[in-house]
PAMARPA-346441 format. One record per atom (N, C-alpha, C, O): x negated, y, z negated; atom name; residue number from 1. Coordinates in steps of 0.02 Angstrom, whole numbers. Example, Ala and Ser with C-alpha at 12.3 -4.5 7.8 and 13.67 -1.06 7.14 Angstrom:
2
+--------+--------+--------+-------+-----+
|   east |  north |     up | atomo | num |
+--------+--------+--------+-------+-----+
|   -660 |   -284 |   -390 |     N |   1 |
|   -615 |   -225 |   -390 |    CA |   1 |
|   -660 |   -165 |   -390 |     C |   1 |
|   -712 |   -166 |   -423 |     O |   1 |
|   -642 |   -112 |   -354 |     N |   2 |
|   -684 |    -53 |   -357 |    CA |   2 |
|   -645 |      2 |   -394 |     C |   2 |
|   -670 |     57 |   -402 |     O |   2 |
+--------+--------+--------+-------+-----+
***
This chain:
93
+--------+--------+--------+-------+-----+
|   east |  north |     up | atomo | num |
+--------+--------+--------+-------+-----+
|  -5068 |   5295 |  -5136 |     N |   1 |
|  -5027 |   5357 |  -5140 |    CA |   1 |
|  -5017 |   5394 |  -5055 |     C |   1 |
|  -4972 |   5436 |  -5050 |     O |   1 |
|  -5072 |   5374 |  -4969 |     N |   2 |
|  -5035 |   5425 |  -4929 |    CA |   2 |
|  -4990 |   5373 |  -4896 |     C |   2 |
|  -4988 |   5399 |  -4840 |     O |   2 |
|  -4950 |   5316 |  -4890 |     N |   3 |
|  -4895 |   5266 |  -4916 |    CA |   3 |
|  -4845 |   5292 |  -4912 |     C |   3 |
|  -4805 |   5288 |  -4865 |     O |   3 |
|  -4838 |   5344 |  -4999 |     N |   4 |
|  -4781 |   5369 |  -5031 |    CA |   4 |
|  -4742 |   5428 |  -4980 |     C |   4 |
|  -4686 |   5434 |  -4956 |     O |   4 |
|  -4841 |   5487 |  -4979 |     N |   5 |
|  -4849 |   5536 |  -4942 |    CA |   5 |
|  -4809 |   5504 |  -4861 |     C |   5 |
|  -4750 |   5511 |  -4875 |     O |   5 |
|  -4810 |   5488 |  -4822 |     N |   6 |
|  -4784 |   5477 |  -4747 |    CA |   6 |
|  -4737 |   5456 |  -4779 |     C |   6 |
|  -4754 |   5399 |  -4762 |     O |   6 |
|  -4679 |   5445 |  -4820 |     N |   7 |
|  -4633 |   5395 |  -4812 |    CA |   7 |
|  -4608 |   5471 |  -4865 |     C |   7 |
|  -4560 |   5503 |  -4845 |     O |   7 |
|  -4624 |   5481 |  -4894 |     N |   8 |
|  -4577 |   5604 |  -4885 |    CA |   8 |
|  -4551 |   5588 |  -4843 |     C |   8 |
|  -4501 |   5556 |  -4825 |     O |   8 |
|  -4637 |   5648 |  -4803 |     N |   9 |
|  -4626 |   5662 |  -4737 |    CA |   9 |
|  -4567 |   5631 |  -4693 |     C |   9 |
|  -4527 |   5669 |  -4666 |     O |   9 |
|  -4559 |   5545 |  -4685 |     N |  10 |
|  -4520 |   5516 |  -4646 |    CA |  10 |
|  -4442 |   5538 |  -4675 |     C |  10 |
|  -4391 |   5526 |  -4642 |     O |  10 |
|  -4441 |   5562 |  -4727 |     N |  11 |
|  -4349 |   5544 |  -4761 |    CA |  11 |
|  -4351 |   5642 |  -4757 |     C |  11 |
|  -4295 |   5666 |  -4762 |     O |  11 |
|  -4400 |   5688 |  -4749 |     N |  12 |
|  -4411 |   5759 |  -4735 |    CA |  12 |
|  -4374 |   5785 |  -4656 |     C |  12 |
|  -4334 |   5830 |  -4642 |     O |  12 |
|  -4415 |   5726 |  -4610 |     N |  13 |
|  -4396 |   5745 |  -4552 |    CA |  13 |
|  -4352 |   5692 |  -4529 |     C |  13 |
|  -4355 |   5666 |  -4473 |     O |  13 |
|  -4293 |   5670 |  -4593 |     N |  14 |
|  -4252 |   5632 |  -4547 |    CA |  14 |
|  -4191 |   5669 |  -4584 |     C |  14 |
|  -4139 |   5640 |  -4569 |     O |  14 |
|  -4176 |   5731 |  -4632 |     N |  15 |
|  -4129 |   5761 |  -4629 |    CA |  15 |
|  -4129 |   5803 |  -4587 |     C |  15 |
|  -4078 |   5820 |  -4557 |     O |  15 |
|  -4193 |   5831 |  -4573 |     N |  16 |
|  -4203 |   5914 |  -4550 |    CA |  16 |
|  -4159 |   5863 |  -4461 |     C |  16 |
|  -4126 |   5904 |  -4428 |     O |  16 |
|  -4158 |   5805 |  -4436 |     N |  17 |
|  -4149 |   5794 |  -4413 |    CA |  17 |
|  -4062 |   5797 |  -4377 |     C |  17 |
|  -4035 |   5817 |  -4326 |     O |  17 |
|  -4049 |   5771 |  -4425 |     N |  18 |
|  -3984 |   5774 |  -4473 |    CA |  18 |
|  -3948 |   5844 |  -4479 |     C |  18 |
|  -3896 |   5870 |  -4460 |     O |  18 |
|  -3974 |   5852 |  -4495 |     N |  19 |
|  -3970 |   5943 |  -4478 |    CA |  19 |
|  -3944 |   5956 |  -4429 |     C |  19 |
|  -3886 |   5943 |  -4413 |     O |  19 |
|  -3984 |   5981 |  -4400 |     N |  20 |
|  -3952 |   5972 |  -4348 |    CA |  20 |
|  -3921 |   5969 |  -4303 |     C |  20 |
|  -3922 |   6014 |  -4262 |     O |  20 |
|  -3873 |   5900 |  -4295 |     N |  21 |
|  -3862 |   5853 |  -4277 |    CA |  21 |
|  -3759 |   5887 |  -4294 |     C |  21 |
|  -3709 |   5903 |  -4261 |     O |  21 |
|  -3782 |   5881 |  -4364 |     N |  22 |
|  -3723 |   5895 |  -4422 |    CA |  22 |
|  -3695 |   5973 |  -4374 |     C |  22 |
|  -3646 |   5985 |  -4337 |     O |  22 |
|  -3754 |   6015 |  -4398 |     N |  23 |
|  -3736 |   6068 |  -4398 |    CA |  23 |
|  -3701 |   6102 |  -4292 |     C |  23 |
|  -3657 |   6143 |  -4279 |     O |  23 |
|  -3751 |   6055 |  -4237 |     N |  24 |
|  -3697 |   6049 |  -4188 |    CA |  24 |
|  -3615 |   6004 |  -4178 |     C |  24 |
|  -3586 |   6001 |  -4124 |     O |  24 |
|  -3594 |   5979 |  -4228 |     N |  25 |
|  -3546 |   5935 |  -4224 |    CA |  25 |
|  -3502 |   6012 |  -4264 |     C |  25 |
|  -3441 |   6019 |  -4267 |     O |  25 |
|  -3537 |   6045 |  -4281 |     N |  26 |
|  -3482 |   6076 |  -4319 |    CA |  26 |
|  -3439 |   6146 |  -4246 |     C |  26 |
|  -3388 |   6165 |  -4218 |     O |  26 |
|  -3531 |   6158 |  -4255 |     N |  27 |
|  -3519 |   6218 |  -4211 |    CA |  27 |
|  -3480 |   6204 |  -4128 |     C |  27 |
|  -3478 |   6238 |  -4077 |     O |  27 |
|  -3452 |   6137 |  -4146 |     N |  28 |
|  -3422 |   6109 |  -4067 |    CA |  28 |
|  -3378 |   6136 |  -4063 |     C |  28 |
|  -3358 |   6177 |  -4022 |     O |  28 |
|  -3330 |   6087 |  -4162 |     N |  29 |
|  -3268 |   6080 |  -4167 |    CA |  29 |
|  -3270 |   6135 |  -4241 |     C |  29 |
|  -3324 |   6158 |  -4261 |     O |  29 |
|  -3213 |   6149 |  -4271 |     N |  30 |
|  -3227 |   6191 |  -4332 |    CA |  30 |
|  -3168 |   6135 |  -4387 |     C |  30 |
|  -3142 |   6150 |  -4440 |     O |  30 |
|  -3161 |   6061 |  -4344 |     N |  31 |
|  -3136 |   6032 |  -4385 |    CA |  31 |
|  -3155 |   5989 |  -4423 |     C |  31 |
|  -3139 |   5973 |  -4480 |     O |  31 |
|  -3204 |   5964 |  -4372 |     N |  32 |
|  -3260 |   5953 |  -4405 |    CA |  32 |
|  -3329 |   5973 |  -4461 |     C |  32 |
|  -3377 |   5950 |  -4492 |     O |  32 |
|  -3315 |   5998 |  -4454 |     N |  33 |
|  -3359 |   6080 |  -4535 |    CA |  33 |
|  -3334 |   6035 |  -4613 |     C |  33 |
|  -3380 |   6037 |  -4653 |     O |  33 |
|  -3272 |   5998 |  -4638 |     N |  34 |
|  -3269 |   5984 |  -4693 |    CA |  34 |
|  -3307 |   5900 |  -4693 |     C |  34 |
|  -3326 |   5877 |  -4747 |     O |  34 |
|  -3317 |   5854 |  -4625 |     N |  35 |
|  -3324 |   5793 |  -4666 |    CA |  35 |
|  -3445 |   5826 |  -4650 |     C |  35 |
|  -3491 |   5807 |  -4687 |     O |  35 |
|  -3454 |   5877 |  -4583 |     N |  36 |
|  -3504 |   5872 |  -4594 |    CA |  36 |
|  -3526 |   5890 |  -4638 |     C |  36 |
|  -3564 |   5843 |  -4651 |     O |  36 |
|  -3538 |   5946 |  -4698 |     N |  37 |
|  -3521 |   5962 |  -4753 |    CA |  37 |
|  -3538 |   5939 |  -4809 |     C |  37 |
|  -3563 |   5957 |  -4862 |     O |  37 |
|  -3509 |   5874 |  -4773 |     N |  38 |
|  -3498 |   5834 |  -4858 |    CA |  38 |
|  -3549 |   5792 |  -4810 |     C |  38 |
|  -3591 |   5829 |  -4836 |     O |  38 |
|  -3575 |   5763 |  -4778 |     N |  39 |
|  -3667 |   5710 |  -4780 |    CA |  39 |
|  -3688 |   5761 |  -4775 |     C |  39 |
|  -3745 |   5755 |  -4796 |     O |  39 |
|  -3678 |   5818 |  -4758 |     N |  40 |
|  -3746 |   5872 |  -4755 |    CA |  40 |
|  -3760 |   5885 |  -4817 |     C |  40 |
|  -3813 |   5912 |  -4832 |     O |  40 |
|  -3732 |   5873 |  -4844 |     N |  41 |
|  -3722 |   5871 |  -4949 |    CA |  41 |
|  -3807 |   5789 |  -4983 |     C |  41 |
|  -3863 |   5790 |  -5009 |     O |  41 |
|  -3765 |   5745 |  -4961 |     N |  42 |
|  -3775 |   5667 |  -4969 |    CA |  42 |
|  -3831 |   5660 |  -4962 |     C |  42 |
|  -3864 |   5622 |  -4997 |     O |  42 |
|  -3870 |   5714 |  -4887 |     N |  43 |
|  -3940 |   5685 |  -4825 |    CA |  43 |
|  -3977 |   5746 |  -4902 |     C |  43 |
|  -4011 |   5720 |  -4946 |     O |  43 |
|  -3966 |   5795 |  -4903 |     N |  44 |
|  -4020 |   5807 |  -4970 |    CA |  44 |
|  -4009 |   5795 |  -5024 |     C |  44 |
|  -4029 |   5840 |  -5061 |     O |  44 |
|  -3989 |   5758 |  -5048 |     N |  45 |
|  -3988 |   5760 |  -5114 |    CA |  45 |
|  -4035 |   5692 |  -5087 |     C |  45 |
|  -4095 |   5693 |  -5102 |     O |  45 |
|  -4015 |   5650 |  -5056 |     N |  46 |
|  -4062 |   5580 |  -5022 |    CA |  46 |
|  -4126 |   5621 |  -5020 |     C |  46 |
|  -4167 |   5598 |  -5060 |     O |  46 |
|  -4154 |   5683 |  -4981 |     N |  47 |
|  -4199 |   5684 |  -4967 |    CA |  47 |
|  -4223 |   5742 |  -5015 |     C |  47 |
|  -4264 |   5781 |  -4992 |     O |  47 |
|  -4197 |   5753 |  -5096 |     N |  48 |
|  -4210 |   5795 |  -5173 |    CA |  48 |
|  -4228 |   5718 |  -5200 |     C |  48 |
|  -4265 |   5727 |  -5248 |     O |  48 |
|  -4219 |   5650 |  -5191 |     N |  49 |
|  -4232 |   5620 |  -5231 |    CA |  49 |
|  -4265 |   5601 |  -5203 |     C |  49 |
|  -4314 |   5585 |  -5236 |     O |  49 |
|  -4273 |   5581 |  -5113 |     N |  50 |
|  -4358 |   5582 |  -5123 |    CA |  50 |
|  -4400 |   5613 |  -5152 |     C |  50 |
|  -4441 |   5590 |  -5191 |     O |  50 |
|  -4395 |   5658 |  -5141 |     N |  51 |
|  -4462 |   5727 |  -5164 |    CA |  51 |
|  -4474 |   5707 |  -5221 |     C |  51 |
|  -4532 |   5690 |  -5232 |     O |  51 |
|  -4429 |   5703 |  -5273 |     N |  52 |
|  -4424 |   5688 |  -5327 |    CA |  52 |
|  -4460 |   5604 |  -5381 |     C |  52 |
|  -4472 |   5588 |  -5440 |     O |  52 |
|  -4463 |   5581 |  -5326 |     N |  53 |
|  -4486 |   5502 |  -5329 |    CA |  53 |
|  -4570 |   5511 |  -5308 |     C |  53 |
|  -4608 |   5497 |  -5355 |     O |  53 |
|  -4596 |   5527 |  -5260 |     N |  54 |
|  -4637 |   5592 |  -5245 |    CA |  54 |
|  -4707 |   5608 |  -5314 |     C |  54 |
|  -4762 |   5590 |  -5334 |     O |  54 |
|  -4641 |   5664 |  -5326 |     N |  55 |
|  -4656 |   5723 |  -5387 |    CA |  55 |
|  -4702 |   5669 |  -5439 |     C |  55 |
|  -4759 |   5668 |  -5461 |     O |  55 |
|  -4635 |   5620 |  -5444 |     N |  56 |
|  -4671 |   5557 |  -5509 |    CA |  56 |
|  -4738 |   5532 |  -5476 |     C |  56 |
|  -4796 |   5549 |  -5490 |     O |  56 |
|  -4716 |   5482 |  -5423 |     N |  57 |
|  -4800 |   5442 |  -5383 |    CA |  57 |
|  -4877 |   5489 |  -5432 |     C |  57 |
|  -4923 |   5471 |  -5469 |     O |  57 |
|  -4845 |   5575 |  -5395 |     N |  58 |
|  -4906 |   5584 |  -5425 |    CA |  58 |
|  -4939 |   5607 |  -5460 |     C |  58 |
|  -4995 |   5632 |  -5457 |     O |  58 |
|  -4877 |   5594 |  -5527 |     N |  59 |
|  -4913 |   5603 |  -5594 |    CA |  59 |
|  -4930 |   5544 |  -5636 |     C |  59 |
|  -4957 |   5540 |  -5691 |     O |  59 |
|  -4900 |   5484 |  -5580 |     N |  60 |
|  -4935 |   5417 |  -5617 |    CA |  60 |
|  -5005 |   5410 |  -5553 |     C |  60 |
|  -5036 |   5359 |  -5540 |     O |  60 |
|  -5009 |   5447 |  -5537 |     N |  61 |
|  -5100 |   5441 |  -5515 |    CA |  61 |
|  -5134 |   5453 |  -5535 |     C |  61 |
|  -5185 |   5420 |  -5528 |     O |  61 |
|  -5131 |   5527 |  -5588 |     N |  62 |
|  -5142 |   5562 |  -5620 |    CA |  62 |
|  -5176 |   5550 |  -5658 |     C |  62 |
|  -5237 |   5558 |  -5658 |     O |  62 |
|  -5111 |   5508 |  -5734 |     N |  63 |
|  -5120 |   5485 |  -5773 |    CA |  63 |
|  -5137 |   5420 |  -5768 |     C |  63 |
|  -5142 |   5387 |  -5820 |     O |  63 |
|  -5151 |   5384 |  -5686 |     N |  64 |
|  -5196 |   5299 |  -5672 |    CA |  64 |
|  -5288 |   5343 |  -5710 |     C |  64 |
|  -5321 |   5346 |  -5762 |     O |  64 |
|  -5288 |   5382 |  -5592 |     N |  65 |
|  -5324 |   5413 |  -5599 |    CA |  65 |
|  -5384 |   5472 |  -5642 |     C |  65 |
|  -5445 |   5472 |  -5634 |     O |  65 |
|  -5344 |   5520 |  -5689 |     N |  66 |
|  -5345 |   5612 |  -5695 |    CA |  66 |
|  -5412 |   5646 |  -5655 |     C |  66 |
|  -5464 |   5676 |  -5668 |     O |  66 |
|  -5367 |   5613 |  -5582 |     N |  67 |
|  -5362 |   5668 |  -5514 |    CA |  67 |
|  -5284 |   5668 |  -5492 |     C |  67 |
|  -5244 |   5621 |  -5495 |     O |  67 |
|  -5274 |   5736 |  -5467 |     N |  68 |
|  -5214 |   5709 |  -5393 |    CA |  68 |
|  -5272 |   5710 |  -5324 |     C |  68 |
|  -5324 |   5736 |  -5302 |     O |  68 |
|  -5205 |   5649 |  -5308 |     N |  69 |
|  -5264 |   5643 |  -5215 |    CA |  69 |
|  -5283 |   5702 |  -5191 |     C |  69 |
|  -5272 |   5760 |  -5209 |     O |  69 |
|  -5317 |   5674 |  -5140 |     N |  70 |
|  -5350 |   5745 |  -5093 |    CA |  70 |
|  -5306 |   5749 |  -5071 |     C |  70 |
|  -5276 |   5794 |  -5100 |     O |  70 |
|  -5262 |   5717 |  -5015 |     N |  71 |
|  -5223 |   5718 |  -4952 |    CA |  71 |
|  -5170 |   5797 |  -5020 |     C |  71 |
|  -5151 |   5800 |  -5078 |     O |  71 |
|  -5170 |   5843 |  -4956 |     N |  72 |
|  -5126 |   5861 |  -4973 |    CA |  72 |
|  -5042 |   5838 |  -4939 |     C |  72 |
|  -5037 |   5813 |  -4883 |     O |  72 |
|  -4982 |   5850 |  -4983 |     N |  73 |
|  -4919 |   5856 |  -5002 |    CA |  73 |
|  -4890 |   5874 |  -4922 |     C |  73 |
|  -4880 |   5934 |  -4920 |     O |  73 |
|  -4877 |   5849 |  -4871 |     N |  74 |
|  -4844 |   5902 |  -4826 |    CA |  74 |
|  -4769 |   5930 |  -4855 |     C |  74 |
|  -4746 |   5897 |  -4901 |     O |  74 |
|  -4727 |   5991 |  -4832 |     N |  75 |
|  -4685 |   6002 |  -4835 |    CA |  75 |
|  -4635 |   6015 |  -4779 |     C |  75 |
|  -4609 |   6070 |  -4769 |     O |  75 |
|  -4621 |   5945 |  -4733 |     N |  76 |
|  -4590 |   5934 |  -4692 |    CA |  76 |
|  -4506 |   5984 |  -4662 |     C |  76 |
|  -4492 |   6004 |  -4606 |     O |  76 |
|  -4447 |   5990 |  -4763 |     N |  77 |
|  -4423 |   5998 |  -4747 |    CA |  77 |
|  -4403 |   6087 |  -4715 |     C |  77 |
|  -4405 |   6125 |  -4763 |     O |  77 |
|  -4384 |   6130 |  -4639 |     N |  78 |
|  -4400 |   6164 |  -4647 |    CA |  78 |
|  -4321 |   6181 |  -4618 |     C |  78 |
|  -4317 |   6222 |  -4572 |     O |  78 |
|  -4262 |   6153 |  -4641 |     N |  79 |
|  -4192 |   6182 |  -4668 |    CA |  79 |
|  -4161 |   6255 |  -4699 |     C |  79 |
|  -4112 |   6293 |  -4690 |     O |  79 |
|  -4205 |   6252 |  -4730 |     N |  80 |
|  -4210 |   6303 |  -4785 |    CA |  80 |
|  -4230 |   6371 |  -4733 |     C |  80 |
|  -4180 |   6405 |  -4721 |     O |  80 |
|  -4288 |   6394 |  -4704 |     N |  81 |
|  -4289 |   6441 |  -4647 |    CA |  81 |
|  -4298 |   6421 |  -4603 |     C |  81 |
|  -4357 |   6425 |  -4588 |     O |  81 |
|  -4241 |   6378 |  -4537 |     N |  82 |
|  -4201 |   6363 |  -4486 |    CA |  82 |
|  -4191 |   6434 |  -4482 |     C |  82 |
|  -4183 |   6476 |  -4526 |     O |  82 |
|  -4193 |   6437 |  -4441 |     N |  83 |
|  -4175 |   6493 |  -4368 |    CA |  83 |
|  -4103 |   6451 |  -4353 |     C |  83 |
|  -4097 |   6390 |  -4344 |     O |  83 |
|  -4068 |   6483 |  -4353 |     N |  84 |
|  -4020 |   6483 |  -4304 |    CA |  84 |
|  -3956 |   6538 |  -4280 |     C |  84 |
|  -3922 |   6574 |  -4316 |     O |  84 |
|  -3955 |   6531 |  -4227 |     N |  85 |
|  -3934 |   6564 |  -4178 |    CA |  85 |
|  -3887 |   6529 |  -4121 |     C |  85 |
|  -3913 |   6485 |  -4087 |     O |  85 |
|  -3807 |   6551 |  -4108 |     N |  86 |
|  -3768 |   6558 |  -4058 |    CA |  86 |
|  -3736 |   6587 |  -4039 |     C |  86 |
|  -3717 |   6633 |  -4075 |     O |  86 |
|  -3700 |   6580 |  -3951 |     N |  87 |
|  -3656 |   6625 |  -3940 |    CA |  87 |
|  -3604 |   6635 |  -3947 |     C |  87 |
|  -3565 |   6595 |  -3922 |     O |  87 |
|  -3579 |   6690 |  -3984 |     N |  88 |
|  -3510 |   6684 |  -4003 |    CA |  88 |
|  -3453 |   6682 |  -3954 |     C |  88 |
|  -3395 |   6661 |  -3956 |     O |  88 |
|  -3503 |   6722 |  -3895 |     N |  89 |
|  -3441 |   6696 |  -3860 |    CA |  89 |
|  -3432 |   6623 |  -3822 |     C |  89 |
|  -3379 |   6608 |  -3796 |     O |  89 |
|  -3466 |   6598 |  -3821 |     N |  90 |
|  -3454 |   6530 |  -3823 |    CA |  90 |
|  -3436 |   6501 |  -3867 |     C |  90 |
|  -3427 |   6441 |  -3853 |     O |  90 |
|  -3424 |   6515 |  -3922 |     N |  91 |
|  -3382 |   6490 |  -3972 |    CA |  91 |
|  -3287 |   6489 |  -3966 |     C |  91 |
|  -3243 |   6453 |  -3989 |     O |  91 |
|  -3290 |   6554 |  -3920 |     N |  92 |
|  -3202 |   6581 |  -3925 |    CA |  92 |
|  -3189 |   6568 |  -3876 |     C |  92 |
|  -3141 |   6603 |  -3862 |     O |  92 |
|  -3213 |   6515 |  -3803 |     N |  93 |
|  -3211 |   6519 |  -3767 |    CA |  93 |
|  -3157 |   6426 |  -3771 |     C |  93 |
|  -3136 |   6400 |  -3720 |     O |  93 |
+--------+--------+--------+-------+-----+
***
């Protein structure tokens, strides 16, 4: 079970990194917004699939063992609470 939780955290971290990288590309050039948004939606769906698989694994573990694993499930996706600030003057130059 520890391996599954670690892999879920790895997928979450990859999503966070990709989110920041694509956001930077969108701020640098508005023409990047559409393709970057498509990639962000794909990445979010992959991250969500990882969460669902982890949830299924937890349910199977419970069915087999009659208890939830002692390890805490890490919440590594921070994109929904991320504070994004940039200087609008930089964008107008």
